[in-house]
C-alpha positions as CSV (number, residue, x, y, z in Angstrom):
1,M,0.0,0.0,0.0
2,S,1.3,3.5,-0.9
3,L,1.4,5.7,2.2
4,N,1.9,9.3,3.3
5,V,2.9,10.0,6.9
6,V,2.1,13.4,8.4
7,I,3.6,14.1,11.8
8,L,2.0,17.0,13.7
9,A,4.7,18.8,15.7
10,A,3.8,22.4,15.8
11,G,2.8,22.9,19.4
12,Q,4.7,24.8,22.1
13,G,3.9,22.5,25.0
14,K,3.3,25.2,27.6
15,R,3.1,22.7,30.5
16,M,6.7,21.8,29.8
17,N,7.7,25.2,31.2
18,S,10.5,25.4,28.8
19,R,11.7,27.6,25.9
20,Q,12.6,24.5,24.0
21,P,9.9,23.1,21.6
22,K,8.1,20.2,23.3
23,V,8.9,17.7,20.4
24,L,12.7,18.4,20.9
25,H,12.8,17.3,24.5
26,S,14.9,14.2,24.9
27,L,13.6,10.7,25.5
28,A,16.2,7.9,25.8
29,G,18.9,10.1,24.3
30,K,17.1,11.6,21.3
31,P,14.3,14.1,20.6
32,L,10.7,12.9,21.0
33,L,10.1,13.8,17.3
34,A,13.1,11.7,16.2
35,H,11.5,8.6,17.8
36,V,8.3,9.2,15.7
37,I,10.2,9.8,12.5
38,G,12.1,6.5,13.1
39,T,8.9,4.6,13.4
40,A,7.5,6.3,10.3
41,R,10.5,5.2,8.3
42,A,9.9,1.6,9.3
43,L,6.6,1.8,7.3
44,S,8.5,2.7,4.1
45,P,6.2,5.5,3.2
46,A,6.2,7.5,-0.1
47,K,6.3,10.7,1.9
48,I,7.0,11.9,5.4
49,V,5.8,15.5,6.2
50,V,6.5,17.2,9.5
51,V,4.2,20.0,10.4
52,F,6.1,22.5,12.5
53,G,5.3,25.8,14.1
54,Y,6.7,26.8,17.6
55,G,10.4,26.7,17.5
56,G,10.5,27.2,13.8
57,E,13.9,26.5,12.3
58,T,15.1,24.9,15.5
59,V,12.7,22.0,14.9
60,R,13.6,21.7,11.2
61,N,17.3,21.7,11.9
62,A,17.1,19.1,14.6
63,V,15.5,16.4,12.4
64,A,16.3,17.6,8.8
65,A,16.9,14.7,6.4
66,P,16.5,14.1,2.6
67,D,13.4,12.0,3.1
68,I,11.5,14.6,5.2
69,E,9.5,17.5,4.0
70,F,8.3,20.3,6.3
71,A,5.0,22.3,6.4
72,L,4.7,25.4,8.5
73,Q,1.7,25.9,10.8
74,A,2.3,29.6,11.7
75,E,-0.8,29.8,13.9
76,Q,-1.8,26.8,15.9
77,K,-5.5,26.4,15.2
78,G,-6.0,22.7,15.9
79,T,-5.1,19.4,14.4
80,G,-7.4,19.8,11.4
81,H,-5.8,23.1,10.6
82,A,-2.3,21.4,11.0
83,L,-3.2,18.7,8.5
84,Q,-4.4,21.3,6.0
85,Q,-0.9,22.8,6.0
86,A,0.5,19.4,5.0
87,L,-1.9,18.8,2.1
88,P,0.2,20.5,-0.6
89,H,3.1,18.1,0.2
90,L,1.2,14.9,0.0
91,T,1.5,12.4,-2.8
92,P,-1.6,10.7,-4.2
93,A,-1.0,7.7,-2.0
94,E,-3.9,5.5,-1.0
95,T,-3.6,6.3,2.7
96,T,-2.4,9.2,4.9
97,L,-1.4,8.3,8.4
98,V,-1.4,11.0,11.0
99,L,1.1,10.7,13.9
100,Y,2.1,13.1,16.6
101,G,5.6,14.4,17.5
102,D,4.9,14.1,21.2
103,V,3.7,10.4,21.1
104,P,7.1,8.8,20.8
105,L,6.5,5.1,21.7
106,I,4.1,4.1,19.1
107,R,5.2,0.9,17.3
108,A,5.4,0.2,13.6
109,D,3.5,-3.1,14.0
110,T,0.6,-1.3,15.7
111,L,0.4,1.3,12.9
112,R,0.4,-1.4,10.2
113,G,-2.9,-2.6,11.7
114,L,-4.4,0.8,10.9
115,L,-3.6,0.9,7.3
116,A,-6.7,0.5,5.0
117,A,-7.1,2.2,1.7
118,K,-10.8,3.0,1.7
119,E,-11.8,3.6,5.3
120,V,-11.0,5.7,8.3
121,R,-9.2,3.8,11.1
122,I,-8.6,5.4,14.5
123,L,-6.2,4.0,17.1
124,T,-8.0,3.9,20.5
125,A,-7.1,2.9,24.0
126,M,-9.0,1.9,27.1
127,L,-8.1,4.1,30.1
128,D,-9.2,3.8,33.7
129,D,-9.0,7.5,34.0
130,P,-9.9,9.0,30.6
131,K,-10.0,12.7,31.8
132,G,-8.5,15.1,29.3
133,Y,-8.9,12.7,26.3
134,G,-11.4,12.7,23.5
135,R,-14.0,9.9,23.9
136,I,-14.9,7.3,21.2
137,V,-18.7,7.4,20.9
138,R,-20.1,4.2,19.4
139,K,-23.6,3.2,18.2
140,N,-24.3,-0.5,17.7
141,K,-20.5,-1.0,18.4
142,K,-19.6,1.2,15.5
143,V,-17.7,4.5,15.8
144,C,-20.1,7.4,15.2
145,A,-18.2,10.3,16.7
146,I,-15.2,11.5,18.7
147,V,-16.0,14.1,21.4
148,E,-13.3,16.1,23.0
149,D,-13.2,16.1,26.8
150,K,-14.1,19.8,27.1
151,D,-17.1,19.3,24.8
152,A,-18.3,16.0,26.3
153,N,-21.5,15.7,28.3
154,A,-21.8,13.8,31.6
155,A,-22.6,10.5,29.9
156,Q,-19.8,10.8,27.4
157,K,-17.3,11.6,30.1
158,K,-17.9,8.1,31.5
159,I,-16.7,6.5,28.3
160,R,-13.3,4.8,28.9
161,E,-12.3,4.3,25.3
162,I,-10.3,7.3,24.1
163,N,-9.0,8.7,20.9
164,T,-5.2,8.6,20.7
165,G,-5.2,11.0,17.8
166,I,-3.5,8.6,15.6
167,M,-5.5,7.8,12.5
168,A,-5.3,6.5,8.9
169,L,-7.4,8.3,6.3
170,P,-8.1,7.7,2.6
171,T,-6.0,10.3,0.8
172,A,-8.5,10.8,-2.0
173,R,-11.2,12.0,0.4
174,L,-9.0,14.0,2.7
175,A,-8.8,17.4,1.0
176,R,-12.6,17.7,0.7
177,W,-13.2,16.7,4.3
178,L,-10.6,19.2,5.6
179,T,-12.3,22.1,3.8
180,K,-15.6,21.3,5.6
181,L,-14.1,21.5,9.2
182,K,-15.6,24.2,11.4
183,P,-14.3,25.6,14.7
184,Q,-17.5,24.9,16.5
185,N,-16.2,23.8,19.9
186,A,-15.0,25.1,23.2
187,Q,-11.5,25.7,21.9
188,R,-12.6,27.4,18.7
189,E,-10.2,25.1,16.8
190,Y,-10.4,22.9,13.7
191,Y,-10.5,19.4,15.0
192,L,-9.3,16.5,12.9
193,T,-11.7,14.3,14.8
194,D,-14.6,16.1,13.1
195,I,-13.7,14.1,10.0
196,V,-15.6,11.1,11.5
197,P,-19.1,12.4,10.8
198,L,-18.1,13.7,7.4
199,A,-16.8,10.2,6.5
200,L,-20.0,8.6,7.7
201,V,-22.1,11.0,5.6
202,D,-19.9,9.9,2.6
203,H,-20.6,6.2,3.5
204,V,-16.9,5.7,4.3
205,A,-16.4,3.1,7.1
206,V,-15.0,4.3,10.4
207,S,-13.4,1.9,12.8
208,G,-11.7,2.1,16.1
209,V,-8.7,-0.2,16.5
210,P,-7.7,-0.7,20.2
211,A,-4.0,-0.6,21.0
212,T,-2.6,-3.7,22.6
213,D,-0.5,-1.8,25.0
214,V,-1.7,1.6,26.4
215,W,1.8,2.8,27.1
216,E,2.7,3.1,23.4
217,T,-0.2,5.6,22.9
218,L,0.8,8.0,25.7
219,G,1.8,11.5,24.8
220,V,4.0,14.0,26.6
221,N,2.5,17.2,27.9
222,S,4.6,17.8,31.0
223,K,8.0,17.0,32.5
224,V,6.2,14.5,34.8
225,Q,4.9,12.6,31.8
226,L,8.2,12.8,30.1
227,A,9.9,11.2,33.1
228,Q,7.2,8.5,33.2
229,L,7.8,7.6,29.6
230,E,11.6,7.6,30.2
231,R,11.1,5.0,32.8
232,Q,8.9,3.0,30.5
233,V,11.5,3.0,27.7
234,Q,14.3,2.1,30.1
235,Q,12.3,-0.8,31.6
236,Q,11.6,-2.1,28.1
237,T,15.3,-1.9,27.2
238,A,16.4,-3.5,30.4
239,N,13.9,-6.4,29.8
240,Q,15.3,-6.9,26.3
241,L,18.9,-7.0,27.6
242,L,17.9,-9.5,30.3
243,E,16.2,-11.7,27.6
244,Q,19.4,-11.6,25.6
245,G,21.4,-12.9,28.6
246,V,22.9,-9.7,29.9
247,T,23.4,-9.6,33.7
248,L,22.0,-6.4,35.1
249,A,22.6,-5.8,38.8
250,D,19.4,-3.8,39.0
251,P,17.3,-3.4,35.9
252,A,15.8,-0.2,37.3
253,R,19.2,1.5,37.5
254,V,20.6,1.4,34.0
255,D,20.0,4.0,31.3
256,V,20.4,3.4,27.6
257,R,20.3,6.6,25.6
258,G,20.9,5.2,22.2
259,E,21.8,1.7,21.1
260,L,23.5,-0.9,23.3
261,V,24.7,-4.1,21.6
262,C,25.9,-6.8,24.0
263,G,27.6,-10.2,23.4
264,R,27.3,-13.2,25.7
265,D,27.9,-13.1,29.5
266,V,28.1,-9.3,29.7
267,S,27.7,-7.9,33.2
268,I,26.5,-4.3,34.0
269,D,26.4,-2.9,37.5
270,I,24.1,-0.2,38.8
271,G,23.9,3.4,37.7
272,C,25.5,3.0,34.3
273,I,24.7,5.3,31.4
274,F,25.1,4.2,27.7
275,E,24.9,6.9,25.0
276,G,25.1,6.9,21.3
277,K,26.1,3.4,20.0
278,V,27.9,1.2,22.5
279,V,29.1,-2.3,21.7
280,L,30.1,-4.7,24.5
281,A,31.6,-7.9,23.3
282,D,31.5,-11.3,25.1
283,D,32.5,-11.4,28.8
284,V,32.8,-7.6,29.2
285,S,31.9,-6.2,32.7
286,V,31.0,-2.6,33.4
287,G,31.3,-1.5,37.0
288,A,28.9,0.8,38.9
289,H,28.2,4.4,37.7
290,C,30.2,4.3,34.5
291,V,29.4,6.4,31.5
292,L,30.1,5.0,28.0
293,K,29.3,7.0,24.8
294,N,30.0,5.7,21.3
295,V,32.4,3.1,22.5
296,D,33.4,-0.3,21.1
297,V,34.7,-2.7,23.8
298,Q,36.3,-6.0,22.9
299,S,35.9,-9.3,24.8
300,G,37.0,-9.9,28.3
301,T,37.6,-6.2,29.2
302,R,36.7,-4.9,32.7
303,I,35.6,-1.4,33.1
304,E,35.8,-0.6,36.8
305,P,33.4,1.8,38.7
306,Y,33.1,5.5,38.0
307,S,35.0,5.4,34.7
308,H,34.0,7.6,31.7
309,V,34.7,6.4,28.2
310,V,33.7,8.5,25.2
311,E,34.2,7.9,21.5
312,A,36.9,5.4,21.9
313,T,37.9,1.8,20.9
314,I,38.9,-0.6,23.7
315,G,40.7,-3.8,23.0
316,A,40.3,-7.3,24.5
317,N,41.2,-8.1,28.1
318,C,41.8,-4.5,29.1
319,R,41.3,-3.2,32.6
320,I,40.0,0.4,32.8
321,G,39.6,2.3,36.0
322,P,38.3,2.8,38.5
323,Y,37.9,6.5,38.0
324,A,39.5,6.5,34.6
325,R,38.6,9.0,31.9
326,I,39.0,7.9,28.2
327,R,38.4,10.8,25.9
328,P,37.5,11.0,22.2
329,G,40.0,9.6,19.6
330,T,41.5,7.0,21.9
331,K,42.4,3.5,20.8
332,L,43.5,0.9,23.3
333,A,45.0,-2.3,22.1
334,D,44.6,-5.7,23.9
335,D,45.7,-6.2,27.5
336,V,46.1,-2.5,28.3
337,H,45.7,-1.3,31.8
338,I,44.5,2.3,32.5
339,G,44.1,2.8,36.2
340,N,42.6,5.2,38.6
341,F,42.6,8.9,37.8
342,V,44.3,8.4,34.5
343,E,43.1,10.4,31.5
344,I,43.7,9.5,27.9
345,K,42.9,11.7,25.0
346,A,43.3,11.2,21.2
347,S,46.0,8.6,21.8
348,D,46.9,5.0,20.6
349,I,48.1,2.7,23.4
350,G,49.8,-0.5,22.3
351,V,49.4,-4.1,23.5
352,G,50.2,-4.7,27.1
353,S,51.0,-1.1,28.0
354,K,49.9,0.4,31.3
355,A,49.4,3.7,33.1
356,S,48.2,2.5,36.5
357,H,47.4,5.8,38.2
358,L,47.5,9.6,38.2
359,A,48.7,10.2,34.6
360,Y,47.7,12.2,31.6
361,I,48.4,10.9,28.0
362,G,47.2,13.2,25.3
363,D,47.8,13.3,21.5
364,S,50.2,10.5,21.8
365,S,51.3,7.2,20.2
366,V,52.3,4.7,22.8
367,G,53.9,1.4,21.8
368,R,53.8,-2.1,23.3
369,N,54.7,-3.0,26.9
370,V,55.2,0.6,27.9
371,N,54.9,1.5,31.6
372,V,53.8,5.1,32.4
373,G,54.4,6.0,36.1
374,A,52.3,7.9,38.5
375,G,52.1,11.6,37.9
376,A,53.5,11.4,34.4
377,I,52.0,13.7,31.8
378,T,52.4,14.6,28.1
379,C,52.6,18.3,27.7
380,N,50.8,18.4,24.3
381,Y,49.6,22.0,24.2
382,D,51.9,25.0,23.8
383,G,49.1,27.6,24.3
384,A,48.2,27.8,20.6
385,N,48.8,24.4,19.0
386,K,48.7,20.7,19.9
387,H,51.8,18.5,19.4
388,R,52.3,14.8,19.4
389,T,54.3,12.6,21.7
390,V,55.7,9.2,20.6
391,I,56.6,6.5,23.1
392,E,58.0,3.4,21.4
393,D,57.8,-0.2,22.5
394,D,59.2,-1.3,25.9
395,A,59.9,2.2,27.1
396,F,59.6,3.0,30.8
397,I,58.4,6.5,31.9
398,G,59.2,7.2,35.5
399,S,56.9,8.8,38.0
400,D,56.3,12.6,37.9
401,T,57.8,13.1,34.5
402,Q,56.8,15.7,31.9
403,L,57.2,14.9,28.2
404,V,57.1,18.2,26.3
405,A,55.7,17.6,22.8
406,P,56.8,17.2,20.1
407,V,59.1,14.6,21.5
408,T,59.9,10.9,21.0
409,V,61.1,8.3,23.5
410,H,62.6,5.6,21.5
411,R,62.4,1.8,21.9
412,G,63.5,0.5,25.3
413,A,64.5,3.9,26.7
414,T,63.9,4.8,30.3
415,V,62.9,8.2,31.6
416,G,63.9,8.7,35.3
417,A,61.4,9.9,37.8
418,G,60.9,13.7,38.0
419,A,62.4,14.4,34.6
420,T,61.3,17.1,32.2
421,I,62.0,15.8,28.7
422,T,62.2,18.3,25.9
423,R,64.4,16.4,23.4
424,D,64.2,12.9,22.0
425,V,65.5,10.0,24.1
426,A,67.5,7.5,22.1
427,A,66.7,3.8,22.2
428,G,67.9,2.0,25.3
429,E,69.1,5.1,27.0
430,L,68.3,6.5,30.4
431,A,67.2,10.2,30.5
432,I,67.2,12.3,33.6
433,S,66.9,16.0,34.3
434,R,67.3,16.5,38.0
435,A,69.0,19.3,39.9
436,K,71.8,18.2,42.3
437,Q,70.3,17.3,45.7
438,I,71.5,19.6,48.5
439,S,71.1,19.2,52.2
440,I,71.1,22.4,54.4
441,P,72.2,21.7,57.9
442,G,70.5,23.5,60.7
443,W,67.5,24.5,58.6
444,K,64.3,24.9,60.6
445,R,60.8,24.5,59.3
446,P,58.7,27.7,59.5
447,T,56.3,27.9,62.4
448,K,52.8,29.3,62.4
449,N,52.4,32.8,63.9
450,M,50.2,32.7,67.0
451,K,47.3,35.1,66.9
452,K,47.3,37.7,69.6
């Protein structure tokens, strides 16, 4: 079936109490609107049209892509008015599906059940407390009207079946129906739901299709609702990970804000955050309260608690942390040890090398089996430009040393503790730069002046 998808995303969302457009608030690491667009793409439509308004170019720029067209709703006059703005962009597809930029959890399989070329199908849900939602009014079990909460009478307010707003419409009839909409309601808006009686007059079937899971139909109108959906998404993700065999110390205390791909026998402790795309190979363990963003971790590696790893590649059987910081552009080979309070940035570290504690390695190439002592740093920035440090295989960098880039420590060389190295160190040599130790007899340590 040929298909148009129109996503209504023009509202401000005043109850969010934010200058940011509602549809750009983040859920599981990406904007609400991006979730809906992703679902729309799964349906392989001929056209995706996003109707935007509040936030203007901010909304467009956030989700712009070659397969998306935009229609401006300069004044927000209701859902029917919003769909009118999209009309010029639609192809003559059999069906037009209407989605909402603030209903992010709707599933593609659910939407496929709505698609029918020659009738109106409305996604409905049964709520224990339907207050605030439009009610599905049926006669002889058939949908005859949708009444908004503010326009409903006492009997209609007792109806538990509600309109989710999501509907599929025959495109050939749509333009004419939209021209007949009137703002005859409490809000003085053009309601898309008023299409229902127009369809019935034209002898077009109208059916309500109940959603299997209510949670996928829920929208976001406040920060409270956004937080509730966040928990829903994270619980679903945690359940999927558990089903795949991942060990989660507490499924309620893990956050996946992107895509997490796990191998066999992966273990994740509490409080961990995964952003972007993170790949954890077999037998990887992640300690408590770690943050990983756009990271590929090979098998057998242990990431100890409170470590931050961002845009990096970690080899097999490495040990990272605790309290390590691995910054963008870092590549660690196999069997590397990066210990507590060590920071690595834009550097390649070779097989078997280690910096066990209190070191900074930036803009560097480090070979195999190199030892970097405590307090050692690469001085890679001269105040204007970055320079590179090269440490070749089997070198030993003593504690509290400074390697002032650009500089190379050649294969097997040793840099003595406390040295400041500004020139290359030849292979196999020992480099030191210490002042002569002096002892001053009779010297007395200063004493604190007593307050009068």
